[in-house]
C-alpha positions in Angstrom: 81.4 32.3 35.7 80.1 34.5 32.9 81.0 31.9 30.3 79.2 29.2 32.2 76.0 31.3 32.6 76.3 32.3 28.9 76.7 28.7 27.9 73.7 27.7 29.9 71.6 30.4 28.3 72.7 29.2 24.8 71.9 25.6 25.7 68.4 26.7 27.1 67.8 28.7 24.0 68.6 25.8 21.8 66.3 23.5 23.8 63.6 26.1 23.5 64.1 26.4 19.8 64.0 22.6 19.4 60.7 22.4 21.3 59.2 25.1 19.2 60.3 23.3 16.1 58.8 20.0 17.4 55.5 21.7 18.3 55.4 23.4 14.9 56.1 20.1 13.2 53.3 18.3 15.1 50.9 21.1 14.3 51.9 20.9 10.6 51.3 17.1 10.6 47.9 17.6 12.3 47.0 20.3 9.7 48.1 18.1 6.8 46.2 15.0 8.3 43.1 17.1 8.9 43.3 18.5 5.4 43.7 15.0 4.0 40.7 13.7 6.0 38.5 16.6 4.9 39.7 16.2 1.3 38.8 12.5 1.3 35.4 13.2 2.9 34.7 15.9 0.4 35.8 13.8 -2.6 33.6 10.9 -1.3 30.6 13.3 -1.1 31.2 14.4 -4.6 31.3 11.0 -6.2 28.5 10.1 -8.6 28.2 7.6 -11.4 28.3 8.8 -15.0 26.4 7.0 -17.7 27.4 3.7 -15.9 28.4 2.9 -12.4 32.0 3.0 -11.3 32.9 -0.2 -9.4 36.0 -0.6 -7.2 38.6 -3.1 -8.5 38.5 -4.8 -5.1 36.4 -4.1 -1.9 39.6 -3.5 0.1 39.9 -0.2 -1.8 36.8 1.0 0.1 37.8 -0.6 3.4 35.8 -3.8 3.0 36.9 -7.4 3.1 36.4 -9.5 -0.1 36.2 -12.6 2.0 33.5 -11.3 4.3 31.5 -9.8 1.4 31.6 -13.2 -0.2 29.9 -14.5 2.9 27.1 -11.9 2.6 26.6 -12.9 -1.1 26.6 -16.6 -0.1 23.9 -15.9 2.5 21.8 -14.0 -0.1 22.1 -16.8 -2.6 20.4 -19.1 -0.1 17.3 -16.9 -0.2 14.9 -15.9 -2.9 17.0 -12.7 -3.5 17.0 -11.7 -7.1 19.6 -8.9 -7.0 21.6 -6.8 -4.5 23.5 -3.5 -5.2 25.8 -2.0 -2.6 27.0 1.6 -3.0 29.6 3.1 -0.7 31.0 6.7 -1.0 29.2 7.0 -4.3 31.0 4.0 -5.8 29.7 0.5 -6.6 31.2 -1.7 -3.8 29.6 -4.9 -5.1 26.5 -6.2 -6.9 25.1 -9.6 -7.8 22.1 -11.1 -9.3 19.7 -9.7 -11.9 20.6 -6.0 -11.4 19.4 -5.0 -14.9 16.0 -6.8 -14.7 12.9 -4.6 -14.3 10.8 -5.9 -11.4 7.8 -4.2 -10.0 8.9 -2.2 -7.0 5.5 -2.5 -5.2 5.2 0.0 -2.3 8.6 1.7 -3.1 6.4 3.6 -5.6 5.3 5.7 -2.6 8.8 6.9 -1.8 9.3 7.8 -5.5 6.2 10.0 -5.3 7.3 11.6 -2.0 10.6 12.6 -3.7 8.6 14.0 -6.7 6.5 16.2 -4.5 9.5 18.2 -3.3 10.0 20.7 -6.2 6.3 21.4 -6.4 5.9 22.0 -2.7 8.8 24.4 -2.9 7.4 26.4 -5.9 3.8 26.5 -4.4 2.2 24.3 -7.0 1.3 21.8 -4.2 0.3 23.3 -0.8 0.8 20.8 2.1 -1.9 22.4 4.3 -4.5 22.5 1.5 -7.5 20.3 2.4 -9.3 17.7 0.2 -12.2 20.2 0.2 -9.9 22.9 -1.1 -8.7 20.5 -3.9 -12.1 19.1 -4.8 -11.0 15.5 -3.9 -13.7 12.9 -3.3 -14.3 9.3 -4.1 -17.0 6.8 -5.1 -19.9 6.0 -2.8 -19.8 6.0 0.1 -18.2 9.3 -0.7 -16.2 11.5 1.7 -17.9 13.3 4.6 -17.3 17.0 5.4 -15.0 15.9 8.3 -13.0 13.6 6.0 -12.5 16.4 3.5 -10.7 18.4 6.2 -7.7 16.1 5.8 -4.7 17.9 4.4 -2.1 16.9 1.8 0.3 16.7 4.7 -2.0 14.3 6.5 -2.0 12.0 3.5 1.8 12.1 3.2 2.0 11.0 6.8 -0.7 8.3 6.3 -2.9 10.2 8.9 -5.9 11.1 6.8 -8.4 9.2 8.9 -10.1 8.1 5.6 -10.7 4.4 5.4 -12.3 4.1 2.0 -11.7 1.1 -0.2 -8.5 1.6 -2.2 -6.5 0.0 -5.1 -3.6 -2.3 -4.4 -4.5 -3.1 -0.8 -3.1 -6.4 0.5 -5.2 -8.7 2.7 -3.1 -7.7 5.6 -3.7 -4.0 5.0 -7.5 -4.6 4.8 -7.4 -6.7 8.0 -5.7 -3.9 9.9 -7.8 -1.1 8.4 -9.8 0.8 11.1 -13.5 1.2 10.7 -14.7 4.1 8.6 -15.0 7.4 10.6 -13.2 5.9 13.6 -10.5 8.5 13.7 -10.4 12.2 12.9 -7.9 13.5 10.2 -4.4 13.9 11.5 -4.9 12.0 14.8 -4.1 8.4 13.9 -1.4 6.6 11.8 -2.4 3.7 9.6 -0.4 2.5 6.5 -3.2 3.6 4.2 -3.2 2.9 0.4 -6.1 5.3 0.0 -3.9 8.1 1.2 -1.0 7.1 -1.1 -3.1 6.6 -4.2 -5.0 9.9 -3.7 -1.6 11.7 -3.4 -1.0 10.4 -7.0 -4.3 12.0 -8.1 -3.4 15.3 -6.3 0.0 15.3 -7.9 -1.3 15.0 -11.4 -4.2 17.4 -10.8 -2.1 20.1 -9.4 1.0 19.8 -11.7 -0.9 18.8 -14.9 1.8 16.2 -15.4 1.7 12.4 -15.7 3.6 10.8 -12.8 5.8 8.6 -15.0 6.7 11.4 -17.3 7.4 13.8 -14.4 9.6 11.1 -12.7 11.6 10.8 -16.0 12.0 14.6 -16.4 12.5 15.6 -12.8 14.5 12.6 -11.4 15.5 9.9 -13.8 17.1 12.1 -16.5 19.1 14.3 -14.1 20.6 11.3 -12.3 21.1 9.4 -15.6 19.1 6.3 -14.8 20.2 3.7 -17.3 17.0 1.7 -17.7 13.9 3.7 -16.6 11.2 4.5 -19.2 7.8 6.1 -18.5 6.1 3.2 -20.3 7.4 0.9 -17.5 4.7 2.4 -15.3 1.3 0.8 -15.0 -1.9 1.8 -13.2 -3.8 -0.4 -10.8 -7.5 0.2 -10.3 -10.5 -1.2 -8.4 -14.2 -0.5 -9.0 -14.6 0.9 -5.5 -12.3 3.9 -5.9 -11.4 6.5 -8.5 -7.9 6.8 -7.3 -5.5 4.4 -9.0 -2.3 2.9 -7.7 0.8 4.1 -9.8 3.0 1.1 -10.1 6.7 1.3 -11.2 8.9 -1.3 -12.8 12.6 -0.6 -12.3 16.1 -2.2 -12.2 18.2 -2.5 -9.1 20.9 -0.4 -10.5 18.5 2.5 -11.2 17.1 2.2 -7.7 20.6 2.5 -6.4 20.9 5.9 -8.2 17.7 7.1 -6.6 19.0 6.0 -3.2 22.3 7.8 -3.7 20.4 11.0 -4.7 18.5 10.8 -1.4 21.8 10.1 0.5 23.3 13.2 -1.0 20.2 15.2 0.2 18.8 15.7 -3.3 22.0 16.8 -4.9 23.5 15.2 -8.0 26.9 16.2 -9.3 26.4 19.9 -8.5 22.7 20.1 -9.3 20.0 20.2 -6.6 17.5 17.7 -8.1 15.2 17.6 -5.1 15.3 20.4 -2.5 17.5 19.5 0.4 15.0 20.8 2.9 12.4 18.4 1.4 14.7 15.4 1.7 15.2 16.3 5.4 11.5 17.0 6.1 10.2 13.9 4.3 12.5 11.6 6.2 11.7 12.8 9.7 10.0 10.4 12.1 6.4 11.6 12.5 4.5 8.4 13.5 5.3 5.2 15.5 5.4 2.4 12.9 6.4 -0.5 15.1 3.3 -2.4 14.2 4.6 -2.7 10.7 8.2 -3.7 11.6 9.9 -0.3 11.6 10.6 2.5 14.1 8.8 5.3 12.5 7.2 6.7 9.4 7.9 10.0 7.6 6.3 11.2 4.3 6.0 7.8 2.7 9.5 6.8 4.0 10.2 4.3 6.8 12.5 6.0 9.3 14.9 4.8 12.0 14.9 6.4 15.5 17.5 6.3 18.2 16.8 4.2 21.3 15.0 1.4 19.5 17.6 -1.2 18.9 16.9 -3.6 16.0 13.5 -2.0 15.3 14.0 -0.4 11.9 15.0 -3.9 10.7 15.3 -7.0 12.8 18.8 -8.4 13.3 20.7 -5.2 12.5 21.2 -1.9 14.4 20.5 1.1 12.2 20.9 4.5 13.9 18.7 7.6 13.5 19.3 9.2 10.2 18.8 5.9 8.3 15.6 5.5 6.3 14.3 3.1 3.8 11.8 2.5 1.0 10.0 -0.9 1.1 7.9 -3.0 -1.2 6.0 -6.3 -0.8 8.0 -9.5 -1.0 11.4 -8.1 0.1 12.1 -5.0 -2.1 14.2 -2.4 -0.3 16.2 0.7 -0.8 18.3 1.5 2.4 19.8 5.0 2.8 22.4 4.7 5.5 24.4 8.0 6.2 26.4 6.4 9.0 28.2 4.3 6.4 27.8 6.6 3.4 26.0 3.6 2.0 23.0 2.7 -0.2 21.8 -1.0 -0.3 19.2 -2.2 -2.8 17.5 -5.6 -2.4 15.2 -7.2 -5.0 13.0 -10.2 -5.3 11.4 -11.7 -8.4 7.8 -11.4 -7.1 6.5 -12.2 -10.6 7.0 -15.8 -9.4 4.1 -16.5 -6.9 5.4 -17.3 -3.5 8.8 -15.7 -3.9 9.5 -13.8 -0.7 12.4 -12.7 1.5 11.6 -11.8 5.1 12.6 -8.6 6.8 14.7 -10.7 9.3 16.7 -12.2 6.5 17.3 -8.8 4.8 18.4 -7.5 8.2 20.8 -10.4 8.6 22.2 -9.6 5.1 22.7 -6.0 6.1 24.5 -7.0 9.2 26.9 -9.3 7.2 27.6 -6.3 4.8 28.4 -4.1 7.8 30.7 -6.8 9.3 32.6 -6.9 6.0 33.9 -3.4 6.8 37.5 -3.5 8.0 38.1 0.1 9.0 
């Protein structure tokens, strides 16, 4: 009897030991898998191009289908698309077209200036709550009223100045939608206002004592090793009715992709904080309803996606909150898409009159790129 009981105890003990070993093995596997996942995520977050972009040998290496990407390219080739660059996990997934040609970026210039503001807001050179009166900002006749001069730098960044003065680089559509002068108090109404954007350029140069194009080279282009950007690529646009000029940029698609990756990495580039992380987050928050202009919301000169508004940031593709974009006339875009750790740049040769790619077509192209993802 004793031997039977003793034998059962040994057998139970062995079973218990086996279960403990199995549990430990499973835990170890989970720990290893978790470590591998974290390591892969971290390594992806740390990937940046050097002097030139690193491109995958085949899209499958980043979890994309070559065949499906080819369909996206085929679709783009049927449009007036001049160039496309797709960056995933900090690596060039694919590119096609004239990626090294310097085209005017049109209104993407505004997002460039928004990014430039970050360091100078942080160090106090530019104060967001300073009024135009504080800064001595005015314009040609009919000059600004006392009420208009209460608009702050922050109001201008949000396109909420309430100042509807004539401005450089206004399209016919912008002029048609412009409210009547003095119809809204500063801070109370959103309108995509070139007067605000141009005046922000004046304020930047006045407060920093720096030329915008030189500052962009020193503060952003050099740290992220833009391959093609030169300050002389910039050009000023002026009209007789206003003293505040438009600050146009010409840039290549591959350099714009670097800028998009800098924003995706929250202002950090290969260990260096080029733009304050807090500024990247603050400037890409949804402050105003922008559905009238084909987007969910507007931040500090960025177009911003909001949850609950399906297909509103871009028609034909669902982009979740956290996505934002820079946009220029004719079909110029930089999309920053954290959900996919992705940047997409789309260019059009708008030097040719009539060249244009609609937002719906660009949205369809994005959807085809997403559908190429296999994992």
